[in-house]
C-alpha positions in Angstrom: 190.5 -68.6 -110.1 190.4 -64.8 -109.9 192.3 -62.7 -112.4 195.2 -61.9 -110.1 195.8 -65.5 -109.3 195.5 -66.4 -112.9 198.1 -63.8 -113.9 200.5 -64.9 -111.2 200.2 -68.5 -112.5 202.7 -67.5 -115.2 205.3 -67.4 -112.5 205.1 -71.2 -112.1 207.6 -74.0 -113.1 207.9 -72.7 -116.7 209.8 -69.7 -115.4 213.4 -69.8 -114.2 215.4 -67.3 -112.3 219.0 -66.4 -111.7 219.4 -64.2 -108.6 222.7 -62.6 -107.7 223.9 -61.9 -104.2 222.2 -64.6 -102.1 225.0 -64.6 -99.6 225.0 -66.8 -96.5 222.8 -64.5 -94.4 219.3 -66.2 -94.1 217.5 -62.9 -94.0 219.1 -61.6 -97.2 216.4 -60.2 -99.5 217.8 -62.2 -102.4 217.9 -65.5 -100.4 214.4 -64.9 -99.1 213.2 -64.4 -102.7 214.8 -67.6 -103.8 213.3 -69.6 -100.9 209.8 -68.1 -101.4 209.9 -68.5 -105.2 211.2 -72.1 -104.9 207.8 -73.7 -104.8 206.9 -72.3 -108.2 210.1 -71.8 -110.1 213.5 -73.0 -110.9 216.1 -70.9 -109.1 219.9 -70.4 -109.4 221.1 -68.4 -106.5 224.6 -66.8 -107.2 226.1 -66.6 -103.7 229.4 -65.3 -102.3 232.4 -65.6 -104.6 235.4 -67.7 -103.7 239.1 -67.2 -104.2 240.9 -69.4 -106.8 244.2 -68.3 -105.1 243.2 -69.9 -101.8 241.3 -72.8 -103.4 242.9 -73.4 -106.8 241.3 -76.8 -107.3 238.0 -75.0 -107.8 239.3 -73.6 -111.1 238.5 -76.9 -112.7 235.3 -77.9 -111.0 231.7 -76.8 -111.0 230.8 -74.7 -108.0 227.2 -75.8 -107.6 225.4 -76.9 -104.5 221.9 -78.3 -104.7 219.7 -77.3 -101.9 216.0 -77.8 -101.2 213.5 -78.0 -104.0 214.5 -76.4 -107.3 217.1 -74.0 -105.8 220.7 -74.4 -106.9 223.5 -72.3 -105.3 226.4 -71.3 -107.4 229.6 -69.7 -106.2 231.5 -67.8 -108.9 235.3 -67.1 -108.8 236.5 -63.9 -107.1 238.4 -61.5 -109.3 241.3 -60.0 -107.2 240.9 -56.3 -106.5 244.4 -55.2 -107.0 246.5 -56.9 -109.7 248.1 -54.1 -111.8 247.3 -54.5 -115.5 245.5 -57.8 -115.0 242.3 -57.1 -113.2 240.2 -56.2 -116.2 241.6 -59.2 -118.2 240.9 -61.6 -115.3 237.4 -60.1 -114.8 236.6 -60.7 -118.5 237.8 -64.3 -118.3 235.7 -64.7 -115.1 232.6 -63.4 -116.8 233.0 -65.8 -119.7 233.5 -68.7 -117.4 230.5 -67.7 -115.4 228.3 -67.5 -118.5 229.5 -70.9 -119.6 229.0 -72.6 -116.2 225.7 -70.9 -115.4 224.4 -71.8 -118.9 225.2 -75.4 -118.3 223.0 -75.4 -115.1 220.0 -73.9 -117.1 217.9 -76.2 -119.2 216.8 -73.1 -121.1 217.6 -69.3 -120.9 216.3 -67.9 -117.6 213.2 -65.8 -117.8 214.4 -63.4 -115.1 217.8 -62.4 -113.9 218.3 -60.2 -110.8 221.6 -58.4 -110.7 222.9 -56.9 -107.5 226.2 -55.2 -108.3 227.1 -52.4 -110.7 230.1 -54.4 -111.9 227.8 -57.0 -113.3 226.9 -54.8 -116.3 228.9 -56.9 -118.8 226.6 -59.9 -118.0 223.2 -58.2 -118.6 221.2 -60.0 -121.4 224.1 -62.4 -122.0 222.1 -65.2 -120.4 219.2 -64.6 -122.8 216.8 -63.5 -120.0 213.4 -62.0 -120.9 213.6 -59.6 -118.0 216.7 -58.1 -116.4 216.4 -56.5 -112.9 218.8 -54.4 -110.9 217.9 -55.5 -107.3 219.6 -52.8 -105.2 219.3 -53.6 -101.5 221.7 -50.8 -100.6 223.5 -48.0 -102.5 226.2 -50.2 -104.0 228.4 -47.2 -105.0 229.1 -46.4 -101.3 230.8 -48.0 -98.3 228.9 -48.2 -95.0 230.7 -45.1 -93.9 229.1 -43.3 -96.8 232.2 -42.9 -98.9 232.3 -43.5 -102.7 233.8 -46.7 -104.0 236.1 -45.9 -107.0 234.6 -46.9 -110.3 231.2 -48.1 -108.9 229.1 -45.1 -109.8 230.4 -45.2 -113.4 229.7 -49.0 -113.6 226.2 -48.5 -112.1 225.3 -45.9 -114.8 226.2 -48.5 -117.5 224.2 -51.1 -115.7 221.2 -48.8 -115.5 221.5 -48.3 -119.3 221.1 -52.1 -119.9 218.6 -53.5 -117.4 214.8 -53.5 -117.9 213.9 -52.3 -114.4 215.1 -51.5 -111.0 213.8 -52.8 -107.6 215.4 -51.0 -104.7 215.1 -50.9 -101.0 213.9 -47.4 -100.3 212.3 -44.3 -101.8 215.5 -42.3 -101.1 217.6 -44.8 -103.1 214.9 -44.8 -105.8 215.2 -41.1 -106.2 219.0 -41.3 -106.1 219.0 -43.9 -108.9 216.7 -41.9 -111.1 219.4 -39.2 -111.2 221.9 -41.8 -112.4 220.0 -43.1 -115.4 221.7 -42.0 -118.6 219.8 -39.4 -120.6 217.4 -40.7 -123.2 216.6 -43.9 -121.2 213.2 -44.6 -119.6 213.6 -47.1 -116.8 210.9 -48.1 -114.3 212.2 -48.0 -110.7 210.2 -49.6 -107.8 210.9 -49.1 -104.1 210.3 -52.4 -102.2 211.4 -52.4 -98.5 212.6 -55.3 -96.5 210.2 -57.6 -94.7 210.3 -59.9 -91.6 209.4 -63.5 -91.0 206.1 -63.7 -89.1 206.7 -67.3 -88.1 210.0 -66.6 -86.5 209.4 -63.2 -84.9 206.2 -64.2 -83.0 205.5 -62.6 -79.6 203.1 -65.4 -78.8 205.9 -67.9 -78.5 208.0 -68.6 -75.4 211.7 -68.0 -75.8 214.3 -69.2 -73.3 216.8 -66.6 -72.1 220.1 -66.9 -74.0 222.8 -68.0 -71.5 224.9 -65.1 -72.4 222.2 -62.6 -71.2 221.8 -64.3 -67.9 224.8 -62.4 -66.5 223.9 -59.1 -68.0 222.0 -56.7 -65.6 218.7 -55.1 -66.7 217.5 -52.9 -68.2 219.1 -54.1 -71.5 219.0 -52.5 -74.9 219.8 -54.6 -78.0 221.7 -53.4 -81.1 221.6 -56.3 -83.5 223.1 -56.5 -87.0 226.4 -55.4 -88.6 228.5 -53.8 -85.9 230.5 -51.2 -87.8 231.2 -47.5 -88.3 227.7 -46.9 -89.5 226.7 -46.9 -85.8 226.5 -43.6 -84.0 229.2 -44.4 -81.5 229.3 -40.8 -80.2 225.7 -40.8 -79.3 225.9 -44.3 -77.7 228.9 -43.5 -75.6 227.4 -40.2 -74.4 224.2 -41.9 -73.2 226.1 -44.8 -71.7 227.6 -42.2 -69.3 224.3 -40.3 -68.8 222.2 -43.4 -68.1 224.7 -45.9 -66.6 222.0 -48.3 -65.5 221.2 -49.3 -69.1 223.3 -52.2 -70.5 224.1 -52.1 -74.2 224.0 -55.5 -75.9 225.6 -55.8 -79.4 224.8 -58.9 -81.4 226.1 -59.6 -84.9 229.1 -59.7 -87.2 231.6 -57.0 -86.1 234.2 -55.1 -88.2 237.8 -55.3 -87.1 238.3 -53.5 -83.7 234.6 -53.2 -82.9 234.6 -55.8 -80.2 237.6 -54.3 -78.5 236.1 -50.8 -78.8 232.9 -51.9 -77.0 234.9 -53.5 -74.2 237.1 -50.4 -73.8 234.7 -47.6 -74.3 231.6 -49.0 -72.6 233.5 -50.5 -69.6 231.0 -52.7 -67.8 227.9 -51.3 -69.7 228.6 -52.8 -73.1 228.5 -56.5 -74.1 229.3 -58.0 -77.5 228.2 -61.4 -78.8 228.9 -62.9 -82.3 226.0 -63.5 -84.7 223.5 -66.2 -83.9 221.1 -68.2 -86.2 218.1 -66.1 -87.2 215.8 -68.5 -85.4 217.6 -67.6 -82.2 217.4 -63.8 -82.6 213.8 -63.5 -81.2 215.1 -64.8 -77.8 217.6 -62.0 -77.6 214.9 -59.4 -78.5 212.5 -61.0 -76.0 214.9 -60.9 -73.1 216.1 -57.3 -73.7 214.0 -54.3 -72.6 214.5 -52.1 -75.6 216.1 -52.1 -79.1 218.0 -49.6 -81.2 218.8 -48.7 -84.7 221.4 -46.0 -83.9 222.8 -45.2 -87.3 225.0 -42.3 -88.3 223.0 -40.5 -91.0 225.5 -40.7 -93.9 224.6 -41.2 -97.6 224.7 -45.0 -97.2 222.4 -45.3 -94.2 220.0 -42.6 -95.5 219.2 -44.8 -98.4 218.9 -48.0 -96.3 215.9 -49.8 -94.9 216.9 -51.4 -91.5 215.5 -54.9 -91.4 216.0 -55.2 -87.6 213.6 -52.3 -86.9 210.6 -54.4 -88.2 211.8 -57.5 -86.3 212.0 -55.4 -83.0 208.6 -53.9 -83.5 207.0 -57.3 -84.5 208.1 -58.5 -81.1 206.5 -55.5 -79.4 209.7 -54.0 -78.2 210.4 -50.3 -77.7 212.6 -49.0 -80.5 214.9 -45.9 -80.5 216.4 -44.8 -83.8 218.0 -41.9 -85.5 215.8 -40.5 -88.3 216.5 -43.0 -91.1 214.0 -41.9 -93.8 212.7 -45.4 -94.5 211.5 -45.7 -90.9 209.5 -42.5 -90.9 206.4 -44.6 -91.6 206.6 -46.0 -88.1 206.7 -42.5 -86.6 204.1 -43.2 -83.9 206.0 -46.2 -82.4 209.6 -45.1 -82.7 211.5 -43.0 -80.1 213.6 -40.7 -82.3 217.0 -39.6 -81.3 219.5 -37.1 -82.8 222.8 -38.4 -84.1 225.6 -37.7 -81.7 223.3 -36.1 -79.1 223.5 -38.1 -75.9 220.8 -36.0 -74.3 218.2 -37.1 -76.9 219.1 -40.7 -76.3 218.7 -40.3 -72.6 215.3 -38.7 -73.0 214.3 -41.6 -75.3 215.3 -44.2 -72.7 213.4 -42.3 -70.0 210.3 -42.4 -72.1 210.8 -46.1 -72.7 211.0 -46.8 -69.0 207.7 -44.9 -68.5 206.0 -47.0 -71.1 207.2 -50.3 -69.6 204.4 -52.9 -69.3 201.9 -50.9 -71.3 200.1 -53.5 -73.4 198.4 -50.9 -75.7 201.7 -49.4 -76.8 203.1 -52.9 -77.3 200.1 -53.7 -79.5 200.6 -50.5 -81.5 204.2 -51.5 -82.3 203.1 -54.9 -83.6 200.3 -53.4 -85.7 202.7 -50.9 -87.3 204.5 -53.8 -89.0 201.6 -56.2 -89.5 201.6 -55.7 -93.3 205.4 -55.8 -93.7 206.0 -59.6 -93.7 208.2 -61.4 -96.2 205.0 -63.0 -97.6 203.6 -59.6 -98.4 206.9 -58.4 -99.9 207.4 -61.4 -102.2 203.8 -61.0 -103.4 204.6 -57.4 -104.3 207.8 -58.5 -106.0 205.9 -61.1 -108.1 203.4 -58.5 -109.2 206.2 -56.1 -110.3 207.9 -58.9 -112.2 204.7 -59.9 -113.8 204.1 -56.4 -115.0 207.6 -56.3 -116.4 207.2 -59.6 -118.3 203.9 -58.6 -119.7 205.3 -55.3 -120.8 208.1 -57.1 -122.6 205.7 -59.5 -124.3 203.7 -56.6 -125.6 206.7 -54.9 -127.1 
């Protein structure tokens, strides 16, 4: 056994984890971690909170769901956002209940706890963890429109004063978080981007055409993911008029009014479909002619790392994108566009059509993300955690 493998052996069954923010999305970084660490560790995945107002019987029951292997899913109670004079009191009660219930699920204090929200600062070290990590997969102080969320920045600064390390999604976010660390505190911050599943996004497989796409003319360009105000709608609507033969396919959860907006603004050139299982996404990518990450460049998106970009490139598909900093590493295989400038979108689509059927360019796209799989990311994550645990043992 080499030294690295020997070192990683400490992350075996004797180590237990609590990971906040698993959510229901199968490609969530936190859920991926839980599933990949499952073979070697005991995991409690704290998923989406539930409302006691809507389901009051859950006040008196354990909200635990056992899944495969050692992973347990736990759903805490939701604290109502706006109850004058009571929110802080209810939040305190909720934290105490959480600590009591989560403690009953652990045979011993967890070795590692990964927090994902600034408001979780009262919980840090209360579970007796050896290593507390702020796992920031986005700038949690902002909305997707880039606007500040009241109280979150102040809460995040307290959280940063209490955790042992930060693992975040991008270098931009890492730099931003360094400015928020209270003076006098030294805190290691690591940038660890998203990854993609090589087994699912595999160009060698045959994917049947989704029935929804059968009636959509070609060429088609896919925009998958959260359909919201973070999208550069001005740029898309402009290019839809300039290059009317392209059909825009939107796939994923949509904010209120987005579906109607697509139908109204794009006329017969825009098509919306609700989210599908992650295993079905490659078929949509495969049967579209290009893909897009058309983000508005606001403070939220500038600190993000779009997962879909890697999945598109892994399938060899042309990708156009606004200049999200975390995608700059794929410079040679991305068609860059300017936010709000339909002409730049049109020129990118023209270049994509000229590249159609070029196997060398397709191979370049796949090679660009060859080292960005979830397997590689989780290995990197393990090494960072090991370093943190060893550092704590020495002190």
